[in-house]
C-alpha positions in Angstrom: 148.8 34.2 7.9 146.1 36.9 7.7 144.3 34.8 5.1 144.4 31.8 7.4 143.0 33.9 10.4 140.2 35.4 8.3 139.3 32.0 6.8 138.4 30.8 10.2 137.5 34.1 11.9 135.0 35.5 9.3 132.6 32.5 9.4 132.9 32.4 13.2 132.2 36.1 13.4 129.1 35.6 11.3 127.9 32.7 13.4 128.9 34.4 16.7 127.2 37.6 15.8 123.9 35.7 15.5 124.0 34.8 19.1 123.9 38.3 20.6 121.4 39.2 17.8 119.2 36.4 19.1 119.5 37.9 22.6 118.8 41.3 21.2 115.8 40.0 19.4 114.5 38.4 22.6 115.0 41.7 24.5 113.2 43.6 21.7 110.3 41.1 21.8 110.1 41.4 25.6 110.2 45.2 25.2 107.1 45.0 23.0 105.1 42.8 25.4 102.9 44.2 28.1 104.7 45.9 31.1 107.9 46.0 29.0 110.3 47.1 31.7 109.2 44.2 34.0 109.3 41.7 31.1 112.8 42.8 30.0 114.0 42.4 33.6 112.4 38.9 33.9 114.0 37.8 30.6 117.4 39.2 31.8 117.2 37.1 35.0 116.1 33.9 33.1 118.8 34.3 30.4 121.4 34.9 33.2 120.4 31.7 34.8 120.9 29.7 31.6 124.2 31.5 30.8 125.3 30.2 34.3 124.4 26.6 33.1 125.8 26.9 29.6 128.9 28.7 30.5 129.8 26.1 33.1 129.5 23.5 30.4 131.5 25.4 27.8 134.6 23.6 29.0 133.6 20.8 26.6 134.0 23.1 23.6 137.4 24.5 24.7 138.8 21.3 26.0 137.8 19.5 22.8 139.0 22.3 20.5 142.6 22.5 21.8 143.4 18.8 21.8 141.6 18.2 18.5 143.6 21.1 16.8 146.9 19.6 17.9 146.0 16.2 16.7 144.9 17.7 13.4 148.2 19.5 13.0 150.0 16.2 13.7 147.6 14.4 11.2 146.5 12.0 13.9 143.0 11.3 12.7 142.5 8.4 15.1 142.8 10.9 18.1 140.5 13.4 16.4 137.8 10.6 16.1 138.3 9.7 19.8 138.0 13.3 20.8 134.6 13.6 18.9 133.3 10.5 20.7 134.5 11.8 24.1 132.9 15.2 23.4 129.6 13.6 22.6 129.7 11.2 25.6 130.5 14.0 28.1 127.7 16.2 26.5 125.0 13.5 26.8 125.9 12.7 30.4 125.7 16.4 31.4 122.6 17.1 29.5 120.7 14.2 31.1 122.0 15.2 34.5 120.6 18.7 34.0 117.2 17.4 33.2 117.2 15.1 36.3 118.2 18.0 38.5 116.0 20.6 37.1 113.9 21.1 40.1 116.6 21.8 42.7 118.5 23.8 40.0 115.5 25.9 39.3 114.5 26.6 42.8 118.0 27.5 43.8 118.5 29.8 40.9 115.2 31.5 41.4 116.0 32.1 45.0 119.5 33.4 44.3 118.5 35.7 41.4 115.3 36.9 43.2 113.2 35.7 40.2 109.4 35.7 40.3 106.7 33.6 38.6 107.5 35.0 35.1 111.2 33.9 35.5 110.1 30.5 36.8 107.8 29.8 33.8 110.7 30.8 31.5 113.2 28.4 33.2 111.0 25.3 33.4 110.2 25.8 29.7 113.7 26.4 28.5 115.4 23.7 30.5 114.5 21.2 27.8 116.9 22.9 25.4 119.9 22.4 27.7 121.0 18.9 26.5 121.0 20.0 22.9 122.8 23.3 23.8 125.6 21.3 25.6 125.8 18.9 22.7 126.4 21.8 20.4 129.4 22.9 22.5 131.0 19.5 22.0 130.4 19.3 18.2 131.5 23.0 17.6 134.6 22.5 19.7 135.6 19.6 17.5 134.9 21.4 14.3 136.9 24.3 15.4 139.8 22.0 16.2 139.4 20.5 12.7 139.9 24.1 11.3 136.2 24.1 10.1 134.3 27.3 10.7 131.8 26.9 7.9 129.7 24.2 9.4 129.2 26.0 12.8 128.4 29.2 10.8 125.7 27.5 8.7 124.1 25.8 11.7 124.3 28.9 13.9 122.6 31.0 11.4 119.9 28.3 10.9 119.4 28.0 14.6 119.1 31.6 15.3 116.8 32.3 12.4 114.5 29.5 13.7 114.8 30.9 17.3 113.8 34.4 16.3 111.0 33.3 14.0 109.6 30.9 16.6 110.0 33.5 19.4 107.8 36.0 17.5 105.3 33.3 16.5 105.0 31.8 20.0 105.0 35.1 21.9 102.6 37.0 19.7 100.9 34.4 17.5 100.1 32.0 20.4 100.1 34.8 23.0 102.6 32.8 25.1 104.7 35.9 26.1 108.0 35.2 27.6 107.4 31.5 27.8 107.1 31.5 23.9 110.7 32.8 23.7 111.8 29.9 25.9 110.2 27.2 23.8 111.6 28.8 20.7 115.0 28.1 22.2 114.1 24.4 22.7 113.0 23.9 19.1 115.9 25.8 17.6 118.6 24.0 19.7 117.4 20.5 18.9 117.1 21.3 15.2 120.8 22.6 15.5 122.0 19.3 17.0 120.4 17.2 14.2 121.7 19.4 11.4 125.2 19.6 12.9 125.4 15.9 13.4 124.3 15.1 9.8 126.6 17.6 8.1 129.6 16.5 10.2 129.0 12.9 9.4 128.7 13.6 5.7 131.8 16.0 5.5 134.1 14.0 7.7 133.1 10.3 7.2 136.3 9.6 5.3 138.4 11.0 8.2 136.8 8.8 10.8 138.7 5.8 12.0 137.5 2.7 13.7 137.5 3.1 17.5 136.6 0.9 20.4 134.6 1.9 23.4 137.5 1.1 25.8 139.6 3.7 23.8 136.9 6.3 24.3 136.9 5.9 28.0 140.6 5.2 28.4 141.6 6.3 31.9 144.8 8.1 30.9 143.2 9.9 28.0 140.2 10.9 30.0 142.4 12.1 32.9 144.3 14.4 30.4 140.9 15.6 29.1 139.5 16.4 32.5 142.7 17.9 33.9 142.7 20.4 31.1 139.0 20.9 31.6 139.2 21.1 35.3 141.1 24.4 35.0 138.8 25.6 32.3 135.8 24.7 34.5 137.3 26.9 37.3 137.9 29.7 34.8 134.4 29.4 33.4 132.8 29.3 36.8 134.5 32.6 37.6 133.1 34.1 34.3 129.7 32.9 35.2 129.8 34.3 38.7 130.8 37.8 37.4 128.1 37.9 34.8 125.4 36.4 37.0 126.4 38.8 39.8 126.2 41.7 37.4 122.5 40.9 36.8 121.8 40.1 40.4 123.5 43.3 41.7 121.5 45.3 39.1 118.3 43.6 40.2 119.0 44.5 43.9 119.6 48.1 43.4 115.9 48.7 43.9 115.1 50.3 40.5 113.7 48.2 37.7 115.0 50.7 35.2 118.6 50.3 36.3 118.2 46.5 35.7 116.7 47.1 32.2 119.4 49.6 31.3 122.3 47.4 32.5 120.7 44.5 30.6 120.6 46.4 27.3 124.1 48.0 27.7 125.5 44.6 28.4 123.8 43.3 25.2 125.9 46.0 23.3 129.1 44.7 25.0 128.1 41.1 24.2 127.8 42.2 20.5 131.5 43.2 20.7 132.5 40.2 22.6 131.0 37.6 20.1 132.7 39.6 17.2 136.1 39.5 18.9 135.5 35.8 19.8 135.7 35.0 16.0 139.4 35.9 16.1 139.7 34.0 19.3 138.5 30.9 17.6 141.2 31.5 14.8 143.8 31.8 17.6 142.5 28.4 19.1 142.6 26.5 15.8 145.8 27.8 14.4 147.8 27.9 17.7 146.8 24.2 18.3 147.5 23.3 14.7 151.0 24.9 14.5 151.9 23.4 17.9 150.9 19.9 16.6 152.9 20.5 13.5 155.8 21.9 15.5 156.0 25.0 13.3 157.5 27.7 15.6 157.7 30.4 12.9 154.0 30.1 12.0 153.0 30.0 15.6 154.8 33.3 16.4 153.3 34.9 13.4 149.9 33.6 14.3 149.9 35.0 17.8 151.1 38.4 16.7 148.5 38.7 14.0 145.6 37.6 16.2 146.5 40.1 18.9 146.5 42.9 16.2 143.1 41.8 14.9 141.7 41.8 18.4 142.8 45.3 19.0 141.6 46.6 15.6 138.1 45.1 16.4 138.1 47.0 19.7 138.9 50.3 18.0 136.1 49.8 15.5 133.5 49.1 18.2 134.6 52.2 20.2 133.9 54.3 17.1 130.5 52.5 16.5 129.4 53.1 20.2 130.5 56.8 20.2 128.5 57.7 17.2 125.5 55.4 17.2 124.8 54.2 20.8 121.5 56.0 21.0 120.3 54.4 17.7 121.3 51.0 19.0 119.6 51.4 22.3 116.4 52.6 20.6 115.9 49.3 18.9 115.1 47.7 22.2 111.9 49.5 23.0 108.8 50.8 21.4 109.3 54.0 19.5 106.7 56.0 21.6 106.1 56.1 25.2 107.7 57.1 28.5 109.6 53.9 28.9 112.1 54.6 26.1 112.6 58.1 27.3 113.4 56.9 30.8 115.8 54.2 29.5 117.7 56.6 27.4 118.0 59.1 30.2 119.4 56.4 32.5 121.7 55.1 29.8 123.3 58.4 29.2 124.7 58.2 32.7 126.6 55.0 32.1 127.2 54.9 28.3 130.9 56.0 28.7 131.6 52.5 30.3 130.4 50.8 27.1 132.4 53.1 24.9 135.5 52.3 26.9 135.1 48.5 27.4 135.9 47.4 23.9 139.5 48.6 24.5 139.7 47.1 27.9 138.4 43.8 26.5 140.4 43.7 23.3 143.0 41.3 24.5 141.2 38.8 26.9 139.3 37.0 24.1 142.4 36.6 21.9 144.5 35.5 24.9 141.9 32.9 25.8 142.0 31.6 22.3 145.8 31.3 22.3 145.8 29.6 25.7 143.1 27.1 24.6 145.0 26.1 21.5 148.2 25.7 23.5 146.3 23.8 26.1 147.7 26.2 28.7 144.7 25.9 30.9 146.4 26.7 34.2 147.3 30.2 32.9 143.7 30.8 32.1 142.6 29.6 35.5 145.1 31.7 37.6 144.5 34.9 35.6 140.7 34.5 35.9 140.9 33.8 39.7 142.9 37.0 40.2 140.7 39.1 37.9 137.5 37.8 39.6 138.9 38.8 43.1 139.6 42.2 41.7 136.1 42.4 40.3 134.3 41.7 43.6 136.9 43.8 45.6 136.3 46.9 43.4 132.6 46.6 43.5 132.2 46.3 47.2 134.8 49.0 47.8 133.1 51.6 45.6 129.5 50.7 45.5 128.5 52.7 48.6 130.0 55.8 47.0 129.2 55.6 43.3 126.4 53.0 43.1 125.8 51.5 39.6 129.1 53.1 38.3 131.0 50.7 40.7 129.5 47.7 38.9 130.7 49.0 35.6 134.1 50.0 37.0 134.5 46.5 38.4 133.4 44.8 35.1 135.8 46.9 33.0 138.7 46.3 35.2 138.0 42.6 35.3 138.0 42.4 31.5 141.3 44.4 31.3 143.1 42.3 33.9 142.2 39.0 32.2 144.2 39.8 29.1 147.2 41.4 30.9 147.5 38.7 33.5 147.5 35.9 30.8 150.2 37.7 28.9 152.6 37.9 31.9 151.7 34.6 33.5 152.7 32.9 30.2 156.0 34.9 30.5 155.1 36.9 27.3 154.2 33.7 25.4 157.7 32.1 26.0 156.1 29.2 27.9 154.1 28.4 24.7 157.0 28.7 22.4 159.1 26.4 24.7 156.6 23.5 24.1 157.9 23.1 20.5 161.3 24.7 20.5 164.2 22.2 20.1 
């Protein structure tokens, strides 16, 4: 079982880890542009806006992954082919819709996030990457369901290398600044779509079956797809609200340094979350596969092993942050100057939260993966709603007294509650086991 988990987790960890590295690289580039603190803040707001868009579309990946994995476990390749077609169809529709609505979306987001001209330039440049980003969600969700972590890894590494290289080239070579980082995303994402589509077709062409258009848009099948995704959309919307609010609340504290510090510290947490998500993808793929194959023994073993790997990852990151947090933070700014001194001084006040969060967040990602593979979307939705209410309640209760610490307290509690609530709402996994027990 450990071998099966690592076979899926390791390539996903490698591909996942390139995502925060791309974000970190963008922050480093922004930190080396003129007026670095202001630029880092503007980039943080711009990235948060796109996180809001992308995360609200990530239901395509999760909804596709769970159903595909169960069909794969049952060796039903006709359904896996239909799921790929549905994922692409929904992705294209959403992507085109985002481009059509870019003006009202942009104006609303800039007003909500208190973004200035620099953020606006970034938004209207990067919006052209959104259709490609959404389509990658659908393709990667299908590949995860098919137990394939190698193709997403190869594509992710390729996309992020291109993104970082183009960011440096556009920002400094063409003196485009933060807009260069945005256009680098456009180039990288569209290359990623083309590469993924070509490799997927070549690798799986023998598994594809003939399908008819009316099967793809079959009312009953689409209803099942969107019922599962409805709960995931609500769950994802809560995630987006908490992360977006985190940046917005940081921006409204009246100190640009707090926004910059919170942004950088959150990047460190993101590094952990993408690492742990590798094991969540294993939980998705294997849970769905064993449910489809009706293998209760392997399902129990899979869940137990994935939880252990999630906790172990949290312990490793706690140790990394305790001993090397200052060195990690120093990468984000120029080696000399008052900016880095000020950032490190502020960071010392809040670094304890980053050290503690990996343990608070060890379970939520694994639990998400298990619930996606089991298509237990209602458990994900309900636990997320309760954790989000606690997040906002804690922030507004304690912010007048402890300021920025209230934001970190709320965020840490929110992460911890997500995992605990899913465990108990699934009746300690008994609801999942009942789906295949005789």
